[in-house]
C-alpha positions as CSV (number, residue, x, y, z in Angstrom):
1,M,-71.4,-12.6,1.9
2,K,-67.9,-11.1,2.0
3,N,-65.0,-13.1,0.7
4,R,-61.3,-13.0,0.1
5,L,-61.5,-14.7,-3.2
6,R,-60.1,-11.9,-5.3
7,I,-57.1,-11.5,-2.8
8,L,-56.3,-15.1,-2.8
9,R,-56.5,-15.4,-6.5
10,A,-54.3,-12.3,-7.0
11,E,-51.7,-13.8,-4.6
12,R,-51.4,-16.7,-7.0
13,E,-51.6,-14.5,-10.1
14,W,-54.5,-16.5,-11.4
15,S,-57.1,-15.0,-13.7
16,Q,-60.8,-15.5,-13.0
17,A,-60.8,-17.9,-15.9
18,E,-58.0,-20.0,-14.4
19,L,-59.9,-20.2,-11.1
20,A,-63.1,-21.1,-12.9
21,D,-61.3,-24.0,-14.7
22,R,-59.9,-25.2,-11.4
23,T,-63.3,-25.2,-9.8
24,N,-65.4,-26.3,-12.8
25,V,-67.5,-23.2,-13.0
26,S,-67.7,-20.3,-15.5
27,R,-65.6,-17.2,-15.3
28,Q,-68.9,-15.2,-14.8
29,T,-69.6,-17.3,-11.7
30,I,-66.2,-16.4,-10.2
31,N,-66.8,-12.7,-11.0
32,A,-70.3,-12.8,-9.4
33,I,-68.9,-14.4,-6.2
34,E,-66.0,-11.9,-6.0
35,T,-68.4,-8.9,-6.4
36,G,-70.9,-10.3,-3.9
37,K,-73.7,-10.8,-6.5
38,Y,-73.8,-14.5,-5.9
39,D,-73.2,-16.7,-2.8
40,P,-71.6,-20.0,-3.8
41,S,-73.4,-23.3,-3.0
42,L,-71.8,-25.3,-0.2
43,P,-70.2,-27.8,-2.7
44,L,-68.7,-25.0,-4.7
45,A,-67.4,-23.3,-1.5
46,F,-65.7,-26.6,-0.6
47,R,-64.1,-26.8,-4.0
48,I,-62.9,-23.3,-3.8
49,A,-61.5,-23.9,-0.3
50,A,-59.7,-27.0,-1.5
51,V,-58.2,-25.2,-4.5
52,F,-56.7,-22.6,-2.2
53,G,-55.9,-25.1,0.6
54,Q,-57.8,-23.0,3.1
55,P,-60.8,-23.6,5.4
56,I,-64.0,-22.2,4.0
57,E,-64.3,-19.8,6.9
58,V,-61.0,-18.2,5.9
59,I,-62.3,-17.5,2.4
60,F,-65.9,-16.7,3.1
61,D,-67.3,-14.5,5.9
62,P,-71.0,-14.5,6.4
63,G,-70.8,-11.1,8.2
64,D,-73.5,-10.0,10.5
65,D,-76.2,-12.0,8.8
66,T,-75.7,-15.1,11.0
67,T,-74.8,-13.2,14.2
68,S,-77.5,-13.1,16.8
69,Q,-77.6,-10.2,19.2
70,P,-79.2,-10.6,22.7
């Protein structure tokens, strides 16, 4: 799943560790989400969205995986 996590974090000049502290996960989890190696659970996605004050769909883009073609 594509995401804007790294961009939003950089705009606020937060390290991965700072974002991890704000969302109660490890820095490694933030790194894995940013690099696309891990898709966050729905509760974690909501926490991330709340920290940035953005809707989930602004931060996370499921891409073509959920788009059905006729």
